[in-house]
N, C-alpha and C positions, 0 to 999 in steps of 0.2 A: 443430651436429649436425643430420642430416637427419631430417625428420619421418617417423614410421612410420604415417601416416594415408593411405597411398596409396588411391586410389579413393573416398575420402570425398567427399561432395558439399557444396559451399558455395553458398549462394544470397545474392547481394549486391543489396541494395535501395538504390540510390543514383542521384539524378537528375543529378549532375555527371558528364557523359559522360567527361571526361578521367580523373577519379579512378576511375570504374567500370572503364574499360578498363585502367588501370594495375593495379588490384587483381586483375582477372580474369587478366591476363597473368602477374602475379607468382605467383598461387596455382596456375595451371596448370603453370608451371615446377616448382613444388614437388610436383606429382603429384596435385593435387586435381582433381575434376570441378567446374567452375564454371558456374553459370547466374546470371541476374540480371534485374532489372526496374528501370525508372526511376520508375514510379508505384506507389502503394500498392495500389490495386485490382488491378492486373496481378500484383503480387507475391502477394497472397492467393490469387488464382485459380491461379497457377502452382504455388505451394507446396502447395496442397491436392491438386493432381493428381499431382505428382511430389515426394514428401517428401524434402527435403535432410537432411543430418546436422547442419548448423548454419546459422543465418541471421545475416548482418551487415547491420544495419538503420540507415539514416539516419533521423533524426526529422523533418527538414524535407523534405517531399515536395510535389509540385505538386497533389495531390488530397487524400486522407486522410493524416494524419501518421503517423509511425512508431509512436506510442503506440497508435493505432487499429489499425494492422496487427498489432501484437503482441497486442492485446486479442482480435482476431478469430481469430488463430492459437490462442490459449489456449482459445477457446470450441469449437473443433472437436476431436473425439476423435483424429482422425488426426494432428493437428499440435500438440496441447496440450503435448507434452513436448519439442518441438524446442528446443535451446538457442539463445537469441537474444542477440547482442552488439550493443548500440547503439553506433553510430559517428556522432558529432554535434558541432556547434559549440556546442551548449548546455552551459554550464559551471556553471549555478546548482545549488546543493544540491537545491533542490526538483525540478529537472528530472531529476537523477540518481535521487532517491527515487521519482519517478513511474515511471521505467523499471523500477527494481528491484521496485516493488510489483506491476508487471504480470508479473513472473516472468523478467525478463531476467537472464542469468547474468553479464553483464559490461557495462561502460559506459566507452567510450573517447572522449575529446574530440579534436577536430581543432585544430591539426595533430597528427599522431601519428607514432610510430616504427613503420614497417611490420614490423620484426622483433618489436616488442612485440605487435603485432596477431597475427602468426603464432603466437607462443607462447601468446597468450590463446586462439586458436582451437584449437590443439593440446591445451591443457589442458581446454577445454570438451569436446572429443571424447573425451578419456580418461575424464573423469568420466561422460560419457554411456555409454561402453562398459562401465564398471564397474557402473553402475546397471542396464544392460540385461540383466545376468545374473539379475536378479530381476524377476518380473512386478510392475508398478507397482500393480495392482489387488489381487492376492491376497498379494503378498509371497513367493510360492514361487519357487524357482529355475527357470530355463528356459534355452533355448539351449545354449551350450557346456557348462555345468555338468551339465545333464541328459544330453547326449550322452556325456560322459565316463563318467558312472555307468552308463549303458546298455551302452556298449562293454565296460566292465569286467564287468558282470553276465553278459553272454552267454558270457563266457570262463570263468565259474565253474561248478562241477558242481552247485551247489544254489541255485536261484533260482526265484522266483515273481513274476509281474508282473500288475498290475491296471490296466486302462485304463478310466477313467470320464469321462463327458461329459454335458453338457446340450445336447441338440439343439434347434434352433429359436431359439437365443439371438439370432441376427441379426434375425429378424423381430420378436422381443420388443423388442429395442433400438430398432428403427425405430418401433414403436408407443408404447412407454412411456418411451423416452429412455435414454441411456447410464448415467445415475445408477442407475436401476432395474436395468439389466442388470448393472452392477458389483455391486450388492447381491446379485444371484443368484450371481455368481461367488464373492463373499466367503462367503456362506452355505454354498455347496457346499464351499469350502475347509475351513470349520470341521467340517462333517459328515464329510468324508473324513479329516481329521486326527484327529478323535475315534475314528473306526472303526479307524484305524491304531494309535492309542494303546491301544485295548481289545484289540488283537491281541497285546500284550505283546512285540512284536518291537522291541527297542531299536535294531536296525540298519536298520529300515525307512526308506525315503527317499520323499518325495513331491515332485513337481515338475510342470511342464507340458511337453507335447509341442509340436512345431512348430505343430500345428493348434490348440493352445490347450486340448486335453483334459487331464485330470489323469492322472498316471501314478504308481502306487505300486509300489515295488520291495520285495519281501519274500522269504519262504522258500517252499519246496515245501509245507510243512505248513500255512502260514497263508494262501496266496493264495486258495483257494476261499472260505473263511469270510470273509476280508476283502472279497472281491468281493460276497458276499451282503449283508454289512453296508452297504456303500456303496450298493448298489442299493435296498435297503429304505429307507434314510434319504433318499436323493435322491427316490425315487418318492413317498414319503409327504409330502414337503415341497413338491412342485411347485405345488399349489393355493395355498399361502400366498405364493408369489411374485407373485400377481396381486392387483389391487385387490379388496376384499371384494365389491363388486357384481358382479364378473365370475366369481367362483369357481363359482357355481351352474351356469353354462352351459359350463364347461370340458369336461365329458363329451360334449357335443354338438358340440364343435369338431372338425374334421378333424385327424388326427394331425399332418399337415404344417403346421398353423397354430398349434400350441401347443407349449409346452416338454415335452420327454420326457427321461427319464433312460436312459442306455445304459451298460452295464458289460460288459467282457470280461476274461478272465483266461487265463493260460498259465503253464506251469512247465517246468523242465528235465527233470522226470520223464517228461513225455509228448512233448516236442519238443526239437529241436536246430536252431539257426538259424545260418547262416554270417555273417549281417549284420543290421543293424537294419531294412533295407528288408523283408526276408522276415519278420522278427518282427512288424512293424506291419501287414504285409499279412495275416498270420494273425489278429491281433487284430481288425482292421477287418472281417474276414469274419464275425466273431461278432456284430457290432453291426448 
């Protein structure tokens, strides 16, 4: 059966030129976009610049080994969730456990059946696509799930929408690290979820937009009050996202250098939109 992963990107890290060329040719025929490297350092640099959908990684490489490549990928935010499949001559149980402990999704020993490798890659991509419907940090839906709800919403006669976000998160992440930035996102998730719960709208939906902002879908009657709740909670919490020693000087920091809460809201009572682009353009104009 033909794969349904057309245009998915595979990165092959293999120093055996003949094997690398064979794998590249095979998967290109299958409809994948294939890139590769023969050295571990080159692989890390290339993958961090152009993130593939899956990495096929040999353990024995001429510079750093595959374990170190995998370890470095897991340490970078952009590449930490890429599925890695080890392809190696190492057969010992300890070698396999070492790879799995680093977060590899699969481990295939040489010589191997290329059909089996194809199926392993296909399955890894399917698992990734299913998990990509939920944000890995906040656990909220994003992508296609949110788009479907929004498309359905603007065709209904009664709807309200709240767009909430934390501005300055990228600079905050660069200064304090992605763990601290993730904590901000999780805290904001709880505050928005609690605000929605207090609105007593059992049909309300909370997810992420493509930009990473929070979006809450509710009713005409609830959207303004929900927006006010979200703004008050986010604004009052900003100072606590910073280390205690830096809170005193937040008020003196330029707005562009610190976290700020931004909230916008619209409803079907005041507006009608032909598509999501015009809806979000109107929301963004409020922020």
